[in-house]
Structure formats: C-alpha cells, structure tokens
C-alpha distance (Angstrom), angle and dihedral (degrees) to the residues before:
residue distance angle dihedral
X1 . . .
X2 3.84 . .
X3 3.80 125.3 .
X4 3.78 116.7 -135.7
X5 3.92 116.7 -138.2
X6 3.78 113.5 -137.8
X7 3.82 112.6 -146.4
X8 3.78 116.2 -125.5
X9 3.79 115.7 -130.8
X10 3.80 110.4 -126.3
X11 3.72 92.4 -152.3
X12 3.75 90.0 64.7
X13 3.75 93.3 65.0
X14 3.76 94.0 47.4
X15 3.77 90.7 47.2
X16 3.80 88.4 51.6
X17 3.80 93.0 50.5
X18 3.80 92.4 47.7
X19 3.77 89.6 49.0
X20 3.72 90.9 52.7
X21 3.77 91.8 51.6
X22 3.73 91.7 48.8
X23 3.87 89.8 53.2
X24 3.82 92.7 49.1
X25 3.85 90.4 49.3
X26 3.73 90.4 49.8
X27 3.81 91.1 50.7
X28 3.87 93.9 46.5
X29 3.85 109.7 36.5
X30 3.95 93.5 171.7
X31 3.81 92.6 59.3
X32 3.81 90.1 51.2
X33 3.77 95.7 49.8
X34 3.86 95.7 45.0
X35 3.80 109.4 30.9
X36 3.85 93.8 167.4
X37 3.77 94.3 61.6
X38 3.68 91.0 82.4
X39 3.81 93.0 58.0
X40 3.88 114.1 124.9
X41 3.89 92.3 -137.5
X42 3.72 94.2 56.0
X43 3.77 93.1 45.8
X44 3.82 91.8 52.7
X45 3.80 93.1 49.5
X46 3.75 90.7 51.5
X47 3.77 89.5 50.3
X48 3.78 91.8 53.2
X49 3.77 92.8 48.0
X50 3.69 92.3 50.5
X51 3.83 93.2 49.7
X52 3.97 95.9 49.6
X53 3.88 115.7 105.0
X54 3.74 116.5 -110.7
X55 3.91 115.8 -114.2
X56 3.78 110.0 -126.5
X57 3.86 126.2 -164.5
X58 3.84 119.5 -108.3
X59 3.79 113.1 -94.4
X60 3.79 122.9 -122.3
X61 3.80 90.9 -105.2
X62 3.83 92.2 53.6
X63 3.82 90.6 49.8
X64 3.81 91.4 49.9
X65 3.77 90.5 48.9
X66 3.84 91.6 50.8
X67 3.81 91.6 48.9
X68 3.76 91.4 48.9
X69 3.79 92.3 51.2
X70 3.83 89.3 48.9
X71 3.84 90.0 50.0
X72 3.82 92.9 49.3
X73 3.78 91.1 49.1
X74 3.79 92.6 50.3
X75 3.82 91.1 46.9
X76 3.81 90.7 52.1
X77 3.78 91.2 51.0
X78 3.84 92.6 49.2
X79 3.83 90.4 50.0
X80 3.75 91.9 51.4
X81 3.84 92.4 49.2
X82 3.86 90.8 49.3
X83 3.79 90.9 50.0
X84 3.86 91.2 49.3
X85 3.79 90.4 50.0
X86 3.84 92.8 50.8
X87 3.77 89.1 50.0
X88 3.79 90.4 50.4
X89 3.84 91.3 49.6
X90 3.79 90.9 51.6
X91 3.82 92.9 48.9
X92 3.86 91.6 47.4
X93 3.78 91.6 50.4
X94 3.78 92.5 47.3
X95 3.86 91.7 48.8
X96 3.83 90.6 48.7
X97 3.86 92.0 48.7
X98 3.81 91.2 47.7
X99 3.85 91.1 49.8
X100 3.79 91.6 50.9
X101 3.77 92.4 47.5
X102 3.88 92.6 48.3
X103 3.83 90.7 51.2
X104 3.78 90.9 47.6
X105 3.78 92.3 49.4
X106 3.77 92.4 49.9
X107 3.84 91.0 54.3
X108 3.80 93.7 44.7
X109 3.78 92.7 50.7
X110 3.83 90.6 53.9
X111 3.85 89.3 49.0
X112 3.81 90.6 51.9
X113 3.80 90.0 63.2
X114 3.78 90.9 55.8
X115 3.83 91.3 48.0
X116 3.84 89.6 51.3
X117 3.83 91.4 56.4
X118 3.83 92.2 46.9
X119 3.76 90.9 50.5
X120 3.78 90.7 52.1
X121 3.81 89.9 53.3
X122 3.82 92.0 50.9
X123 3.82 90.4 47.6
X124 3.82 89.1 56.1
X125 3.79 91.9 52.5
X126 3.81 90.4 48.2
X127 3.86 90.7 57.5
X128 3.80 91.2 62.6
X129 3.80 94.9 -117.6
X130 3.78 97.7 113.3
X131 3.80 116.1 172.3
X132 3.72 108.9 -176.0
X133 3.81 98.1 -158.6
X134 3.85 91.6 44.2
X135 3.80 92.8 51.1
X136 3.77 91.9 47.4
X137 3.76 90.3 50.8
X138 3.81 91.2 48.6
X139 3.79 91.9 50.4
X140 3.79 88.8 50.4
X141 3.74 91.9 52.1
X142 3.82 90.3 48.6
X143 3.78 91.4 50.8
X144 3.79 92.5 49.5
X145 3.83 89.1 49.8
X146 3.79 90.9 50.5
X147 3.82 91.1 50.9
X148 3.76 90.4 50.5
X149 3.81 89.9 52.5
X150 3.83 90.4 50.6
X151 3.85 92.3 48.3
X152 3.85 88.8 54.4
X153 3.83 85.5 65.9
X154 3.77 93.4 42.1
X155 3.84 93.0 -105.9
X156 3.77 107.7 148.7
X157 3.83 134.2 161.7
X158 3.84 120.9 -122.1
X159 3.78 128.4 -144.8
X160 3.84 118.0 -104.7
X161 3.77 109.5 163.3
X162 3.76 113.2 102.4
X163 3.86 92.7 9.7
X164 3.80 122.1 121.3
X165 3.78 110.6 -93.8
X166 3.83 109.6 -95.8
X167 3.79 116.2 -177.4
X168 3.79 89.5 -155.8
X169 3.82 92.6 68.0
X170 3.84 103.5 12.5
X171 3.74 131.9 68.5
X172 3.82 112.4 -160.3
X173 3.83 120.5 -152.6
X174 3.82 100.7 170.8
X175 3.83 145.6 0.8
X176 3.76 118.9 -124.0
X177 3.81 136.0 179.1
X178 3.83 115.7 -107.0
X179 3.76 124.6 -178.7
X180 3.80 96.7 -149.3
X181 3.79 107.4 27.7
X182 3.81 116.4 80.6
X183 3.75 120.0 -118.1
X184 3.81 112.6 -87.2
X185 3.79 94.6 31.6
X186 3.75 129.1 108.6
X187 3.77 107.0 -90.7
X188 3.87 99.8 179.5
X189 3.74 131.5 15.2
X190 3.77 108.9 -143.5
X191 3.82 97.8 176.0
X192 3.73 128.8 14.0
X193 3.77 121.8 -113.0
X194 3.77 121.8 -135.7
X195 3.80 138.6 -156.0
X196 3.76 132.0 -159.4
X197 3.73 103.6 -146.4
X198 3.80 103.5 -50.8
X199 3.81 95.0 -23.6
X200 3.78 123.5 95.0
X201 3.79 111.6 -114.6
X202 3.80 99.1 177.0
X203 3.80 130.5 -2.6
X204 3.78 118.7 -124.1
X205 3.85 116.8 -103.2
X206 3.80 106.8 -130.9
X207 3.80 148.1 164.8
X208 3.76 114.7 -132.5
X209 3.83 123.3 -135.8
X210 3.78 117.8 -115.0
X211 3.78 93.5 -175.1
X212 3.79 126.9 137.7
X213 3.78 93.9 -109.3
X214 3.88 124.5 119.9
X215 3.82 116.2 -68.9
X216 3.75 113.1 -90.7
X217 3.89 121.3 -105.4
X218 3.77 117.8 -111.1
X219 3.81 112.4 -78.7
X220 3.81 121.0 -109.5
X221 3.76 91.8 -157.4
X222 3.85 113.1 122.7
C-alpha cells in the first residue's frame, strides 16, 4: 500500500512567523516604537557613562589652601632673592674696598723709596761730612725719582706763568705789576698745579698781573 506525501505550503510558515512577531510587538509596545534601544553598542555606551565619576567643583577651603600655598611659595622666592642681593652688595663693597686699598698700597710703596733716599741724605749731614754739591746732587736725584713715581700714576704739573688767569685751574692770592705780562694773566707761579690724567688734582697758586698791557685772551685750559 503506497503512502501519499502531502506538500507543505511555504506561505504557512511565513505567516506563522509574522503572526508571532505581531504578537510580541503587541505584548511589548516600547520595543516596537524604539527598535534601536536594544542595540549592544548603545547599551555599552550607556554603561560607560553611568560608571564615570562625576567632576565636582573645588570647595572654598580647597581654594584657600591653594592660594595659601602659592603665597608661601612666592614669599620664599622673594626672601631668597633678597638674600642673594644682600650677598652681592657685600661682595661688591668688599671688592671696592680691596681695590682702593691695593691702589693706596702701590702709591705708598713708591713713596717709601723716596723717603729712604731722603733719610740717607739726612744721615750723611748728621755725620759731619757735609758736601754741599753732593747733597744738592742727591736731592736733585731724589726729586727726579719722585717725579717719575708721580708720572707712573699720570700725575703731571701744568704751566701757569704767562697764561690768562682761569679760576678753574688757578688760585690767585695777589695782584702785582709786571712790565711784560698783560693784565689779567698769571705773573708769578708760587706753587705748581697738578693734574691726574685730565682731572685737576691741585690748582696752581699764582699772582695775577695788574700791568697796563693788553687784556689777555680767553684761556683754553679745562
């Protein structure tokens, strides 16, 4: 006896599946209205956002503490700068004092050599053996040595006799008549004037002519 195969209609299965989907949609309206809510990517992003810590603003106490720390740091820096400046001033003052003392010592050492020669001349006179020309020659040598020492420090005399009187470099103590030097010019130099380089060290002590000559031209001495 033969068995007869009954063909299955494909449309019946599809109809059954659509009917099941319709039933599920009817039982869950939210899923039907928002089909993307069930996506795994969206669910993971929501989970990460929910787990992140919330950022809170600094409290007043924390702000005050930060400002106090900044103030203390600035105060420490200022104190260190002030201490360094004081140390620099002390070093600069010491260097200046040492430089002045060294210059003074160099000058005094040169003067000691002149004093030694003068003391030798005095010792010779004390022995009773006085030789006038020899003593004069010795004094002249000492004088030349002394001038050499002064020139080493750029100390040089300047000429005043016959020059127009200049109160910047001359100091007048009297007026005298002079037959050849014009009125207003230096007639006699009583004490030499000196310069250190271009600076005046000591003015010349002079007597000014009151003669009847022509007035002197303006001085070029500085």
